[in-house]
C-alpha positions as CSV (number, residue, x, y, z in Angstrom):
1,M,0.0,-0.1,-0.1
2,A,1.4,3.4,-1.0
3,T,1.2,6.1,1.6
4,K,2.1,9.9,1.1
5,L,5.3,11.0,3.0
6,T,6.5,14.7,3.3
7,L,10.0,15.6,3.2
8,R,11.6,18.8,4.1
9,M,14.7,19.5,2.1
10,D,16.8,22.4,1.0
11,E,15.2,24.0,-2.1
12,Q,18.5,23.6,-4.2
13,L,18.5,19.8,-3.3
14,I,14.9,19.5,-4.3
15,K,15.7,21.2,-7.7
16,Q,18.7,18.7,-8.0
17,A,16.4,15.8,-7.1
18,K,13.7,16.6,-9.7
19,K,16.4,17.2,-12.3
20,Y,18.0,13.8,-11.7
21,A,14.5,12.1,-11.7
22,K,13.6,13.5,-15.1
23,Q,17.0,12.5,-16.5
24,S,16.6,9.0,-15.2
25,G,12.9,8.6,-16.2
26,K,11.8,8.1,-12.7
27,S,9.8,10.3,-10.0
28,V,11.4,11.8,-7.1
29,S,9.2,9.4,-5.1
30,K,10.6,6.4,-6.7
31,L,14.1,7.6,-6.3
32,V,13.5,8.0,-2.5
33,A,11.8,4.6,-2.3
34,D,14.6,2.9,-4.1
35,F,17.0,4.6,-1.7
36,F,15.4,3.5,1.4
37,A,15.0,0.1,0.0
38,L,18.8,-0.2,-0.4
39,L,19.3,1.0,3.2
40,N,17.0,-1.4,4.8
41,P,16.3,-4.4,2.6
42,D,13.4,-6.5,3.6
43,P,14.9,-9.5,5.5
44,E,12.5,-11.7,4.2
45,Q,13.7,-11.1,0.7
46,D,17.5,-11.1,-0.4
47,A,19.3,-9.1,2.3
48,D,22.5,-9.7,0.4
49,K,21.4,-6.9,-2.2
50,T,22.7,-4.3,0.2
51,S,26.1,-3.1,-0.8
52,P,29.1,-3.7,1.7
53,K,29.5,-0.1,1.9
54,V,25.9,0.6,3.0
55,K,26.2,-2.4,5.3
56,S,29.3,-0.8,6.8
57,L,27.1,2.4,7.6
58,Q,24.2,0.9,9.0
59,G,23.5,1.9,12.8
60,I,26.6,4.0,13.1
61,M,24.5,7.0,14.1
62,R,22.0,5.0,16.2
63,D,22.5,7.1,19.5
64,Y,23.4,10.5,17.9
65,R,20.7,13.2,18.2
66,V,20.7,16.6,16.2
67,S,18.6,19.4,17.1
68,P,16.5,21.4,14.5
69,E,18.8,24.3,15.2
70,E,22.0,22.3,14.7
71,Y,20.7,20.8,11.5
72,K,19.6,24.3,10.1
73,T,23.2,25.6,10.9
74,H,24.6,22.5,9.0
75,L,22.4,23.2,6.0
76,D,23.1,27.0,6.0
77,K,26.9,26.3,6.1
78,K,26.6,23.5,3.3
79,Y,24.5,25.4,0.9
80,L,24.9,29.2,1.4
């Protein structure tokens, strides 16, 4: 069952995502869904589809918390 999800991202990142989606013939929703499927494969299916690089990253930030202010500061530094 498909359910609507709202994501908040920097405006420039959204433009880049839309451009990439158009070039690849996919929707932004499909790109996001594909990305999350790679990060957390269904264990009932083939879990070996996850790349070793992604497997090495899973769980490394489990206990790390970022406040909205810290995240905004990070985005300002990155994109401004």
